[in-house]
Structures are given as structure tokens and as C-alpha cells.
C-alpha positions in Angstrom: -12.5 13.0 -16.4 -10.9 9.6 -16.3 -13.0 6.6 -15.4 -11.7 4.6 -12.4 -10.2 1.3 -13.4 -12.7 -0.4 -11.0 -15.7 1.8 -10.1 -17.1 -0.4 -7.3 -16.5 0.0 -3.6 -15.0 -3.2 -2.2 -15.4 -4.2 1.4 -12.6 -6.5 2.5 -14.3 -8.6 5.2 -13.5 -11.5 7.5 -12.7 -12.4 11.1 -9.8 -10.6 12.9 -6.4 -11.8 11.7 -7.3 -12.7 8.1 -5.3 -9.8 6.8 -7.9 -7.2 5.9 -5.5 -4.3 6.8 -2.6 -5.9 5.0 -4.5 -7.2 1.9 -6.9 -4.2 1.5 -4.3 -1.6 0.5 -2.8 -4.1 -1.9 -6.2 -4.7 -3.6 -6.8 -0.9 -3.7 -3.4 -0.3 -5.3 -4.0 -3.0 -8.0 -7.5 -1.6 -8.7 -6.2 2.0 -8.8 -8.6 3.3 -6.1 -8.1 4.7 -2.5 -8.1 2.5 0.6 -9.8 3.3 3.9 -8.9 1.4 7.1 -12.1 0.3 8.7 -10.7 0.3 12.3 -10.3 4.1 12.0 -14.1 4.4 11.8 -14.6 2.9 15.2 -15.7 5.2 18.1 -13.2 5.3 21.0 -15.6 3.3 23.1 -15.5 0.4 20.7 -11.7 0.3 20.7 -11.6 0.4 24.5 -14.1 -2.5 24.7 -12.1 -4.6 22.2 -8.8 -3.8 23.8 -10.2 -5.1 27.1 -11.2 -8.3 25.4 -14.9 -7.6 25.3 -16.7 -8.4 22.1 -18.8 -5.6 20.5 -22.6 -5.9 20.5 -24.7 -5.1 17.4 -25.6 -1.8 19.1 -21.9 -1.0 19.4 -21.3 -1.7 15.7 -24.1 0.5 14.3 -22.3 3.8 14.3 -19.1 2.1 13.0 -21.0 0.5 10.1 -22.9 3.7 9.4 -19.6 5.6 9.2 -18.1 3.0 6.8 -21.4 3.1 4.8 -21.1 6.9 4.4 -17.6 6.6 3.1 -18.7 3.9 0.7 -21.6 6.0 -0.5 -19.3 8.9 -1.2 -17.1 6.7 -3.2 -19.9 5.1 -5.3 -19.0 5.1 -9.0 -15.5 6.3 -8.1 -14.2 3.1 -6.5 -12.5 2.4 -3.3 -11.6 -0.4 -0.9 -12.4 -0.4 2.8 -11.7 -3.0 5.5 -14.6 -4.0 7.7 -15.2 -7.4 9.4 -18.8 -7.4 8.2 -19.3 -10.7 9.9 -23.1 -10.9 9.8 -25.4 -10.5 6.9 -27.3 -7.9 8.8 -24.0 -5.8 9.0 -23.5 -6.2 5.2 -27.2 -5.3 4.7 -26.6 -2.1 6.7 -23.6 -1.2 4.5 -25.6 -1.9 1.4 -28.4 0.3 2.6 -25.9 3.2 2.5 -24.0 2.1 -0.5 -26.1 -0.4 -2.6 -23.3 -1.2 -5.1 -20.7 -2.4 -2.6 -19.0 -5.8 -3.3 -17.4 -7.9 -0.7 -14.1 -9.8 -0.6 -14.4 -12.4 2.2 -11.0 -13.4 3.4 -11.2 -16.9 4.6 -8.8 -19.4 6.1 -7.9 -22.0 8.6 -8.4 -20.9 12.2 -4.9 -22.0 13.3 -3.3 -20.0 10.5 -5.3 -16.9 11.5 -4.6 -17.3 15.2 -0.9 -17.6 14.5 -0.9 -14.5 12.4 -2.8 -12.6 15.1 -0.3 -13.7 17.7 2.6 -12.3 15.7 1.1 -8.9 14.8 2.1 -5.8 16.8 0.3 -2.7 17.8 -3.3 -3.9 17.2 -6.0 -3.7 19.8 -7.8 -7.0 19.0 -6.6 -9.8 21.2 -6.5 -13.4 20.0 -9.0 -14.2 22.8 -11.8 -12.6 20.7 -11.1 -14.9 17.7 -13.6 -17.5 19.0 -16.4 -14.9 19.2 -15.5 -13.7 15.7 -15.8 -17.2 14.2 -19.1 -17.8 16.2 -20.5 -14.6 14.8 -19.3 -15.1 11.2 -22.0 -15.6 8.6 -20.2 -16.2 5.2 -21.4 -14.5 2.1 -24.6 -16.0 0.6 -25.2 -16.7 -3.0 -27.3 -13.6 -3.5 -24.6 -11.2 -2.1 -22.2 -9.6 -4.5 -18.8 -10.7 -3.6 -16.1 -13.4 -3.6 -14.4 -15.6 -1.0 -10.6 -15.6 -1.1 -8.4 -18.0 0.8 -5.7 -16.3 3.0 -3.0 -18.8 2.5 0.2 -17.5 0.9 1.7 -14.1 0.9 -0.3 -10.8 1.0 0.6 -10.2 -2.6 -0.7 -13.6 -3.6 -3.9 -13.1 -1.7 -4.4 -9.6 -3.2 -3.9 -11.0 -6.7 -6.4 -13.8 -6.1 -8.9 -11.2 -4.8 -8.5 -8.8 -7.8 -8.8 -11.7 -10.3 -12.0 -12.8 -8.5 -13.4 -9.3 -8.4 -12.7 -8.7 -12.1 -14.6 -12.0 -12.8 -17.7 -10.4 -11.2 -17.7 -7.6 -13.9 -18.1 -10.1 -16.7 
């Protein structure tokens, strides 16, 4: 059986509008592993809340994080990329409890750039009104967490390339 080119499960994280859904598949493609869209793991009640402009509570997020954690656990050693805001360390800890080897790519950027991108995307349930709550909730990766921060300026291809280069640096 062929070894995956990148056997880790990568969680592409960050506030809404940083490009998780755009960059994640590009990272997965470059790493030769499957991609899973984190929003598809949300229960309908969560989507309804966010669509109405109501931020999710920690309680709301638990089943979503657990579903992503199960996917990541099943991909352990095989590799994969999944998008998930993972804004708080406690959320990342919950993911690591299910899949201890996950690594994070934290997409970071200027708030104005992110808000502009959110304003121009179509067909997404997350309104720009929730961006303030996302930034207020965000706890960036800490030094003891496996992962990298990647700036979201530039094209999706450039961002994905920076992410893959940074991830490969973790394996050294």
C-alpha cells in the first residue's frame, strides 16, 4: 500500500472569511489527501442560528467539533484536510482528544480584507455581522500547539502554497 504524501490530518482554521473553504481543498490537493468541508458537519440547528446572525455557543459547537474529530480520527495516518474555525484552544483540545495527531493551519489576516472577502462571497450562511464575535472569540495558536499561521493576503493559490511549505517545515 502506498504511503500518503502527508500522513497528518490538517485542520484549516480561522475566523469566517479567511478562506478556509477556498484554501483547504487547494492544500489537500497539494498534499495528495482528501478534503472535508467543516460546515457540512454542522447540525441544521447551528446553520439556522448562524443564518439568523446569532453566534453559536460552546454547547452548540460540541456536536460539530465531535463530528469533525471523528472524521480526523478515521483519517489518522492516512492524511486529510478539514476546515474548522477552531477559534478557541478548548475547541482545538476537543479535536485533539479525538485525533491527537492533528496539525493546524491558522489563516490570519487584516480584518478589513476579511470583511471585504465575506461581503463578496455568495451562497454562504455566515453574515459579516458575526465577524466581530469571531475575532472576539479567536485565541490564536499557542507555541505548544502543532501548527502554523499563514497570512491570507494574495491569491488562494499563493496562500495554499505558503501553507504547504510551512506544514512541510513541521515534519523536519
